[in-house]
MIDO-297995 format. One record per atom (N, C-alpha, C): residue in three letters; x, y, z; residue number from 0; atom name; chain. Coordinates in nm, 4 decimals, decimal comma, m for minus. Layout:
// residues N
+-----+----------+----------+----------+-----+----+---+
!   r !        x !        y !        z !   k !  a ! c !
+-----+----------+----------+----------+-----+----+---+
! ALA !        X !        Y !        Z ! NUM ! CA ! A !
...
+-----+----------+----------+----------+-----+----+---+
This chain:
// residues 83
+-----+----------+----------+----------+-----+----+---+
!   r !        x !        y !        z !   k !  a ! c !
+-----+----------+----------+----------+-----+----+---+
! MET !   0,0845 !  m0,1182 !   0,0000 !   0 !  N ! A !
! MET !   0,0000 !   0,0000 !   0,0000 !   0 ! CA ! A !
! MET !   0,0894 !   0,1250 !   0,0000 !   0 !  C ! A !
! ILE !   0,0647 !   0,2157 !  m0,0919 !   1 !  N ! A !
! ILE !   0,1415 !   0,3391 !  m0,1010 !   1 ! CA ! A !
! ILE !   0,0603 !   0,4517 !  m0,0382 !   1 !  C ! A !
! VAL !   0,1210 !   0,5198 !   0,0582 !   2 !  N ! A !
! VAL !   0,0558 !   0,6340 !   0,1226 !   2 ! CA ! A !
! VAL !   0,1124 !   0,7600 !   0,0592 !   2 !  C ! A !
! GLN !   0,0236 !   0,8431 !   0,0099 !   3 !  N ! A !
! GLN !   0,0637 !   0,9653 !  m0,0586 !   3 ! CA ! A !
! GLN !   0,0191 !   1,0860 !   0,0234 !   3 !  C ! A !
! PRO !   0,1124 !   1,1722 !   0,0648 !   4 !  N ! A !
! PRO !   0,0713 !   1,2906 !   0,1419 !   4 ! CA ! A !
! PRO !  m0,0035 !   1,3889 !   0,0534 !   4 !  C ! A !
! ILE !  m0,1037 !   1,4519 !   0,1108 !   5 !  N ! A !
! ILE !  m0,1783 !   1,5560 !   0,0396 !   5 ! CA ! A !
! ILE !  m0,1309 !   1,6896 !   0,0938 !   5 !  C ! A !
! LEU !  m0,0685 !   1,7682 !   0,0061 !   6 !  N ! A !
! LEU !  m0,0106 !   1,8961 !   0,0469 !   6 ! CA ! A !
! LEU !  m0,1100 !   2,0103 !   0,0277 !   6 !  C ! A !
! ALA !  m0,2318 !   1,9873 !   0,0715 !   7 !  N ! A !
! ALA !  m0,3375 !   2,0883 !   0,0655 !   7 ! CA ! A !
! ALA !  m0,4397 !   2,0548 !   0,1733 !   7 !  C ! A !
! ASN !  m0,5127 !   2,1551 !   0,2162 !   8 !  N ! A !
! ASN !  m0,6159 !   2,1319 !   0,3174 !   8 ! CA ! A !
! ASN !  m0,7454 !   2,0810 !   0,2561 !   8 !  C ! A !
! SER !  m0,7587 !   2,0906 !   0,1238 !   9 !  N ! A !
! SER !  m0,8807 !   2,0483 !   0,0557 !   9 ! CA ! A !
! SER !  m0,8456 !   1,9548 !  m0,0590 !   9 !  C ! A !
! ALA !  m0,9380 !   1,8635 !  m0,0863 !  10 !  N ! A !
! ALA !  m0,9218 !   1,7712 !  m0,1984 !  10 ! CA ! A !
! ALA !  m1,0567 !   1,7543 !  m0,2668 !  10 !  C ! A !
! VAL !  m1,0516 !   1,7284 !  m0,3977 !  11 !  N ! A !
! VAL !  m1,1742 !   1,7109 !  m0,4753 !  11 ! CA ! A !
! VAL !  m1,1480 !   1,6047 !  m0,5817 !  11 !  C ! A !
! SER !  m1,2502 !   1,5275 !  m0,6146 !  12 !  N ! A !
! SER !  m1,2349 !   1,4266 !  m0,7192 !  12 ! CA ! A !
! SER !  m1,2258 !   1,4967 !  m0,8547 !  12 !  C ! A !
! ILE !  m1,1620 !   1,4309 !  m0,9484 !  13 !  N ! A !
! ILE !  m1,1450 !   1,4893 !  m1,0815 !  13 ! CA ! A !
! ILE !  m1,2805 !   1,5131 !  m1,1480 !  13 !  C ! A !
! SER !  m1,3784 !   1,4262 !  m1,1241 !  14 !  N ! A !
! SER !  m1,5100 !   1,4447 !  m1,1857 !  14 ! CA ! A !
! SER !  m1,5799 !   1,5683 !  m1,1308 !  14 !  C ! A !
! ASP !  m1,5720 !   1,5905 !  m0,9992 !  15 !  N ! A !
! ASP !  m1,6305 !   1,7122 !  m0,9421 !  15 ! CA ! A !
! ASP !  m1,5528 !   1,8363 !  m0,9864 !  15 !  C ! A !
! PHE !  m1,4209 !   1,8213 !  m0,9963 !  16 !  N ! A !
! PHE !  m1,3377 !   1,9325 !  m1,0395 !  16 ! CA ! A !
! PHE !  m1,3717 !   1,9752 !  m1,1823 !  16 !  C ! A !
! LYS !  m1,3923 !   1,8774 !  m1,2698 !  17 !  N ! A !
! LYS !  m1,4264 !   1,9079 !  m1,4093 !  17 ! CA ! A !
! LYS !  m1,5577 !   1,9840 !  m1,4198 !  17 !  C ! A !
! LYS !  m1,6517 !   1,9539 !  m1,3299 !  18 !  N ! A !
! LYS !  m1,7813 !   2,0217 !  m1,3326 !  18 ! CA ! A !
! LYS !  m1,7666 !   2,1706 !  m1,3060 !  18 !  C ! A !
! SER !  m1,6822 !   2,2059 !  m1,2084 !  19 !  N ! A !
! SER !  m1,6658 !   2,3472 !  m1,1743 !  19 ! CA ! A !
! SER !  m1,5351 !   2,3710 !  m1,0986 !  19 !  C ! A !
! PRO !  m1,4267 !   2,3950 !  m1,1730 !  20 !  N ! A !
! PRO !  m1,2985 !   2,4204 !  m1,1070 !  20 ! CA ! A !
! PRO !  m1,3024 !   2,5428 !  m1,0153 !  20 !  C ! A !
! ASN !  m1,3706 !   2,6473 !  m1,0576 !  21 !  N ! A !
! ASN !  m1,3770 !   2,7689 !  m0,9765 !  21 ! CA ! A !
! ASN !  m1,4527 !   2,7462 !  m0,8460 !  21 !  C ! A !
! ALA !  m1,5526 !   2,6607 !  m0,8489 !  22 !  N ! A !
! ALA !  m1,6269 !   2,6304 !  m0,7258 !  22 ! CA ! A !
! ALA !  m1,5372 !   2,5585 !  m0,6254 !  22 !  C ! A !
! ALA !  m1,4491 !   2,4715 !  m0,6755 !  23 !  N ! A !
! ALA !  m1,3571 !   2,4001 !  m0,5855 !  23 ! CA ! A !
! ALA !  m1,2636 !   2,4980 !  m0,5164 !  23 !  C ! A !
! LEU !  m1,2114 !   2,5941 !  m0,5908 !  24 !  N ! A !
! LEU !  m1,1207 !   2,6926 !  m0,5328 !  24 ! CA ! A !
! LEU !  m1,1950 !   2,7857 !  m0,4380 !  24 !  C ! A !
! LYS !  m1,3172 !   2,8231 !  m0,4745 !  25 !  N ! A !
! LYS !  m1,3970 !   2,9107 !  m0,3884 !  25 ! CA ! A !
! LYS !  m1,4293 !   2,8414 !  m0,2559 !  25 !  C ! A !
! GLU !  m1,4652 !   2,7145 !  m0,2633 !  26 !  N ! A !
! GLU !  m1,4981 !   2,6392 !  m0,1423 !  26 ! CA ! A !
! GLU !  m1,3754 !   2,6226 !  m0,0517 !  26 !  C ! A !
! ALA !  m1,2570 !   2,6231 !  m0,1115 !  27 !  N ! A !
! ALA !  m1,1329 !   2,6107 !  m0,0343 !  27 ! CA ! A !
! ALA !  m1,0814 !   2,7475 !   0,0101 !  27 !  C ! A !
! ASN !  m1,1616 !   2,8510 !  m0,0095 !  28 !  N ! A !
! ASN !  m1,1248 !   2,9876 !   0,0298 !  28 ! CA ! A !
! ASN !  m0,9937 !   3,0343 !  m0,0328 !  28 !  C ! A !
! GLY !  m0,9732 !   2,9974 !  m0,1599 !  29 !  N ! A !
! GLY !  m0,8549 !   3,0421 !  m0,2326 !  29 ! CA ! A !
! GLY !  m0,7287 !   2,9644 !  m0,2030 !  29 !  C ! A !
! GLN !  m0,7360 !   2,8684 !  m0,1113 !  30 !  N ! A !
! GLN !  m0,6192 !   2,7869 !  m0,0780 !  30 ! CA ! A !
! GLN !  m0,6025 !   2,6756 !  m0,1822 !  30 !  C ! A !
! PRO !  m0,4834 !   2,6176 !  m0,1940 !  31 !  N ! A !
! PRO !  m0,4625 !   2,5093 !  m0,2911 !  31 ! CA ! A !
! PRO !  m0,5587 !   2,3930 !  m0,2694 !  31 !  C ! A !
! VAL !  m0,5963 !   2,3296 !  m0,3800 !  32 !  N ! A !
! VAL !  m0,6871 !   2,2156 !  m0,3770 !  32 ! CA ! A !
! VAL !  m0,6180 !   2,0980 !  m0,4459 !  32 !  C ! A !
! ALA !  m0,6141 !   1,9834 !  m0,3798 !  33 !  N ! A !
! ALA !  m0,5607 !   1,8620 !  m0,4412 !  33 ! CA ! A !
! ALA !  m0,6710 !   1,8007 !  m0,5275 !  33 !  C ! A !
! VAL !  m0,6380 !   1,7662 !  m0,6503 !  34 !  N ! A !
! VAL !  m0,7330 !   1,7026 !  m0,7415 !  34 ! CA ! A !
! VAL !  m0,6976 !   1,5542 !  m0,7458 !  34 !  C ! A !
! LEU !  m0,7970 !   1,4694 !  m0,7166 !  35 !  N ! A !
! LEU !  m0,7747 !   1,3248 !  m0,7059 !  35 ! CA ! A !
! LEU !  m0,8352 !   1,2497 !  m0,8233 !  35 !  C ! A !
! THR !  m0,7579 !   1,1550 !  m0,8748 !  36 !  N ! A !
! THR !  m0,8066 !   1,0628 !  m0,9770 !  36 ! CA ! A !
! THR !  m0,7905 !   0,9225 !  m0,9217 !  36 !  C ! A !
! ASN !  m0,8994 !   0,8512 !  m0,9085 !  37 !  N ! A !
! ASN !  m0,8986 !   0,7166 !  m0,8498 !  37 ! CA ! A !
! ASN !  m0,8305 !   0,7151 !  m0,7131 !  37 !  C ! A !
! GLY !  m0,8555 !   0,8198 !  m0,6350 !  38 !  N ! A !
! GLY !  m0,8020 !   0,8272 !  m0,4995 !  38 ! CA ! A !
! GLY !  m0,6566 !   0,8693 !  m0,4891 !  38 !  C ! A !
! LYS !  m0,5921 !   0,9002 !  m0,6018 !  39 !  N ! A !
! LYS !  m0,4524 !   0,9433 !  m0,6002 !  39 ! CA ! A !
! LYS !  m0,4441 !   1,0865 !  m0,6530 !  39 !  C ! A !
! ILE !  m0,3485 !   1,1614 !  m0,6019 !  40 !  N ! A !
! ILE !  m0,3337 !   1,3006 !  m0,6443 !  40 ! CA ! A !
! ILE !  m0,2876 !   1,3051 !  m0,7889 !  40 !  C ! A !
! SER !  m0,3637 !   1,3770 !  m0,8702 !  41 !  N ! A !
! SER !  m0,3242 !   1,3949 !  m1,0107 !  41 ! CA ! A !
! SER !  m0,2741 !   1,5364 !  m1,0353 !  41 !  C ! A !
! GLY !  m0,2961 !   1,6253 !  m0,9382 !  42 !  N ! A !
! GLY !  m0,2470 !   1,7614 !  m0,9515 !  42 ! CA ! A !
! GLY !  m0,3003 !   1,8501 !  m0,8409 !  42 !  C ! A !
! TYR !  m0,2547 !   1,9746 !  m0,8437 !  43 !  N ! A !
! TYR !  m0,3010 !   2,0749 !  m0,7487 !  43 ! CA ! A !
! TYR !  m0,3544 !   2,1940 !  m0,8261 !  43 !  C ! A !
! TYR !  m0,4586 !   2,2529 !  m0,7745 !  44 !  N ! A !
! TYR !  m0,5204 !   2,3700 !  m0,8356 !  44 ! CA ! A !
! TYR !  m0,5002 !   2,4860 !  m0,7394 !  44 !  C ! A !
! VAL !  m0,4395 !   2,5940 !  m0,7903 !  45 !  N ! A !
! VAL !  m0,4127 !   2,7099 !  m0,7057 !  45 ! CA ! A !
! VAL !  m0,4672 !   2,8359 !  m0,7717 !  45 !  C ! A !
! SER !  m0,4914 !   2,9377 !  m0,6902 !  46 !  N ! A !
! SER !  m0,5401 !   3,0653 !  m0,7416 !  46 ! CA ! A !
! SER !  m0,4275 !   3,1360 !  m0,8170 !  46 !  C ! A !
! PRO !  m0,4624 !   3,2298 !  m0,9045 !  47 !  N ! A !
! PRO !  m0,3586 !   3,3067 !  m0,9742 !  47 ! CA ! A !
! PRO !  m0,2655 !   3,3793 !  m0,8773 !  47 !  C ! A !
! GLU !  m0,3197 !   3,4291 !  m0,7679 !  48 !  N ! A !
! GLU !  m0,2386 !   3,4998 !  m0,6690 !  48 ! CA ! A !
! GLU !  m0,1358 !   3,4064 !  m0,6045 !  48 !  C ! A !
! THR !  m0,1792 !   3,2846 !  m0,5728 !  49 !  N ! A !
! THR !  m0,0879 !   3,1864 !  m0,5140 !  49 ! CA ! A !
! THR !   0,0206 !   3,1489 !  m0,6134 !  49 !  C ! A !
! TRP !  m0,0175 !   3,1279 !  m0,7395 !  50 !  N ! A !
! TRP !   0,0805 !   3,0921 !  m0,8425 !  50 ! CA ! A !
! TRP !   0,1834 !   3,2040 !  m0,8610 !  50 !  C ! A !
! GLU !   0,1377 !   3,3291 !  m0,8615 !  51 !  N ! A !
! GLU !   0,2292 !   3,4427 !  m0,8753 !  51 ! CA ! A !
! GLU !   0,3266 !   3,4477 !  m0,7582 !  51 !  C ! A !
! ALA !   0,2777 !   3,4233 !  m0,6376 !  52 !  N ! A !
! ALA !   0,3637 !   3,4244 !  m0,5197 !  52 ! CA ! A !
! ALA !   0,4684 !   3,3126 !  m0,5282 !  52 !  C ! A !
! ILE !   0,4267 !   3,1949 !  m0,5712 !  53 !  N ! A !
! ILE !   0,5203 !   3,0821 !  m0,5864 !  53 ! CA ! A !
! ILE !   0,6253 !   3,1157 !  m0,6924 !  53 !  C ! A !
! SER !   0,5818 !   3,1716 !  m0,8046 !  54 !  N ! A !
! SER !   0,6742 !   3,2070 !  m0,9127 !  54 ! CA ! A !
! SER !   0,7756 !   3,3110 !  m0,8677 !  54 !  C ! A !
! GLU !   0,7297 !   3,4126 !  m0,7961 !  55 !  N ! A !
! GLU !   0,8204 !   3,5158 !  m0,7463 !  55 ! CA ! A !
! GLU !   0,9207 !   3,4575 !  m0,6470 !  55 !  C ! A !
! TYR !   0,8744 !   3,3686 !  m0,5621 !  56 !  N ! A !
! TYR !   0,9620 !   3,3050 !  m0,4637 !  56 ! CA ! A !
! TYR !   1,0715 !   3,2242 !  m0,5341 !  56 !  C ! A !
! LEU !   1,0331 !   3,1451 !  m0,6337 !  57 !  N ! A !
! LEU !   1,1308 !   3,0658 !  m0,7073 !  57 ! CA ! A !
! LEU !   1,2301 !   3,1547 !  m0,7820 !  57 !  C ! A !
! GLU !   1,1823 !   3,2650 !  m0,8367 !  58 !  N ! A !
! GLU !   1,2698 !   3,3601 !  m0,9046 !  58 ! CA ! A !
! GLU !   1,3697 !   3,4211 !  m0,8053 !  58 !  C ! A !
! ASP !   1,3219 !   3,4545 !  m0,6858 !  59 !  N ! A !
! ASP !   1,4100 !   3,5095 !  m0,5822 !  59 ! CA ! A !
! ASP !   1,5197 !   3,4100 !  m0,5441 !  59 !  C ! A !
! ILE !   1,4836 !   3,2832 !  m0,5354 !  60 !  N ! A !
! ILE !   1,5825 !   3,1804 !  m0,5023 !  60 ! CA ! A !
! ILE !   1,6924 !   3,1766 !  m0,6089 !  60 !  C ! A !
! GLU !   1,6540 !   3,1843 !  m0,7357 !  61 !  N ! A !
! GLU !   1,7516 !   3,1842 !  m0,8444 !  61 ! CA ! A !
! GLU !   1,8409 !   3,3078 !  m0,8386 !  61 !  C ! A !
! LEU !   1,7820 !   3,4233 !  m0,8065 !  62 !  N ! A !
! LEU !   1,8613 !   3,5459 !  m0,7958 !  62 ! CA ! A !
! LEU !   1,9629 !   3,5368 !  m0,6824 !  62 !  C ! A !
! VAL !   1,9238 !   3,4762 !  m0,5706 !  63 !  N ! A !
! VAL !   2,0157 !   3,4586 !  m0,4583 !  63 ! CA ! A !
! VAL !   2,1318 !   3,3673 !  m0,4996 !  63 !  C ! A !
! LYS !   2,1006 !   3,2601 !  m0,5717 !  64 !  N ! A !
! LYS !   2,2061 !   3,1700 !  m0,6191 !  64 ! CA ! A !
! LYS !   2,3045 !   3,2453 !  m0,7084 !  64 !  C ! A !
! THR !   2,2534 !   3,3276 !  m0,7985 !  65 !  N ! A !
! THR !   2,3387 !   3,4056 !  m0,8879 !  65 ! CA ! A !
! THR !   2,4248 !   3,5025 !  m0,8089 !  65 !  C ! A !
! ALA !   2,3639 !   3,5732 !  m0,7137 !  66 !  N ! A !
! ALA !   2,4383 !   3,6701 !  m0,6335 !  66 ! CA ! A !
! ALA !   2,5479 !   3,6020 !  m0,5529 !  66 !  C ! A !
! ARG !   2,5171 !   3,4882 !  m0,4933 !  67 !  N ! A !
! ARG !   2,6176 !   3,4171 !  m0,4129 !  67 ! CA ! A !
! ARG !   2,7336 !   3,3676 !  m0,4990 !  67 !  C ! A !
! SER !   2,7024 !   3,3208 !  m0,6195 !  68 !  N ! A !
! SER !   2,8099 !   3,2730 !  m0,7064 !  68 ! CA ! A !
! SER !   2,8997 !   3,3876 !  m0,7504 !  68 !  C ! A !
! ARG !   2,8452 !   3,5061 !  m0,7657 !  69 !  N ! A !
! ARG !   2,9246 !   3,6218 !  m0,8070 !  69 ! CA ! A !
! ARG !   3,0047 !   3,6820 !  m0,6927 !  69 !  C ! A !
! MET !   2,9651 !   3,6560 !  m0,5705 !  70 !  N ! A !
! MET !   3,0359 !   3,7109 !  m0,4548 !  70 ! CA ! A !
! MET !   3,1757 !   3,6514 !  m0,4413 !  70 !  C ! A !
! SER !   3,1977 !   3,5341 !  m0,4936 !  71 !  N ! A !
! SER !   3,3283 !   3,4695 !  m0,4798 !  71 ! CA ! A !
! SER !   3,4238 !   3,5093 !  m0,5929 !  71 !  C ! A !
! GLY !   3,3771 !   3,5889 !  m0,6858 !  72 !  N ! A !
! GLY !   3,4612 !   3,6306 !  m0,7980 !  72 ! CA ! A !
! GLY !   3,5534 !   3,7456 !  m0,7619 !  72 !  C ! A !
! LYS !   3,6280 !   3,7905 !  m0,8626 !  73 !  N ! A !
! LYS !   3,7218 !   3,9008 !  m0,8443 !  73 ! CA ! A !
! LYS !   3,6451 !   4,0299 !  m0,8175 !  73 !  C ! A !
! ARG !   3,6931 !   4,1065 !  m0,7192 !  74 !  N ! A !
! ARG !   3,6277 !   4,2326 !  m0,6832 !  74 ! CA ! A !
! ARG !   3,7017 !   4,3486 !  m0,7498 !  74 !  C ! A !
! ILE !   3,6249 !   4,4445 !  m0,7959 !  75 !  N ! A !
! ILE !   3,6807 !   4,5633 !  m0,8591 !  75 ! CA ! A !
! ILE !   3,6376 !   4,6836 !  m0,7776 !  75 !  C ! A !
! LYS !   3,7363 !   4,7633 !  m0,7366 !  76 !  N ! A !
! LYS !   3,7054 !   4,8829 !  m0,6589 !  76 ! CA ! A !
! LYS !   3,6525 !   4,9902 !  m0,7530 !  76 !  C ! A !
! VAL !   3,5387 !   5,0525 !  m0,7139 !  77 !  N ! A !
! VAL !   3,4724 !   5,1532 !  m0,7971 !  77 ! CA ! A !
! VAL !   3,4475 !   5,2775 !  m0,7134 !  77 !  C ! A !
! ASN !   3,4724 !   5,3927 !  m0,7727 !  78 !  N ! A !
! ASN !   3,4421 !   5,5188 !  m0,7077 !  78 ! CA ! A !
! ASN !   3,3041 !   5,5623 !  m0,7558 !  78 !  C ! A !
! LEU !   3,2104 !   5,5821 !  m0,6666 !  79 !  N ! A !
! LEU !   3,0737 !   5,6166 !  m0,7061 !  79 ! CA ! A !
! LEU !   3,0670 !   5,7487 !  m0,7829 !  79 !  C ! A !
! ASP !   3,1589 !   5,8406 !  m0,7554 !  80 !  N ! A !
! ASP !   3,1603 !   5,9688 !  m0,8280 !  80 ! CA ! A !
! ASP !   3,1937 !   5,9497 !  m0,9752 !  80 !  C ! A !
! ASP !   3,2655 !   5,8423 !  m1,0074 !  81 !  N ! A !
! ASP !   3,3017 !   5,8142 !  m1,1463 !  81 ! CA ! A !
! ASP !   3,1852 !   5,7572 !  m1,2258 !  81 !  C ! A !
! LEU !   3,0844 !   5,7102 !  m1,1587 !  82 !  N ! A !
! LEU !   2,9696 !   5,6509 !  m1,2283 !  82 ! CA ! A !
! LEU !   2,8815 !   5,7634 !  m1,2734 !  82 !  C ! A !
+-----+----------+----------+----------+-----+----+---+
């Protein structure tokens, strides 16, 4: 038996989800909804606001990685008045 964690407070069957995806999200108060097919998670449905927040967070992580990799490089002294 495989136990699969549900990373959402709400879950809905794929057949109910197909009938009205917006109703599923509304009933979950805008929080992520796990969509189940034959009792297994087939995906998650999130609001546009949640997706934007996730995307921005992932972008920030990439920017931090870039900044950290550049911190170990050669440093050049710059006079701000020259800029």
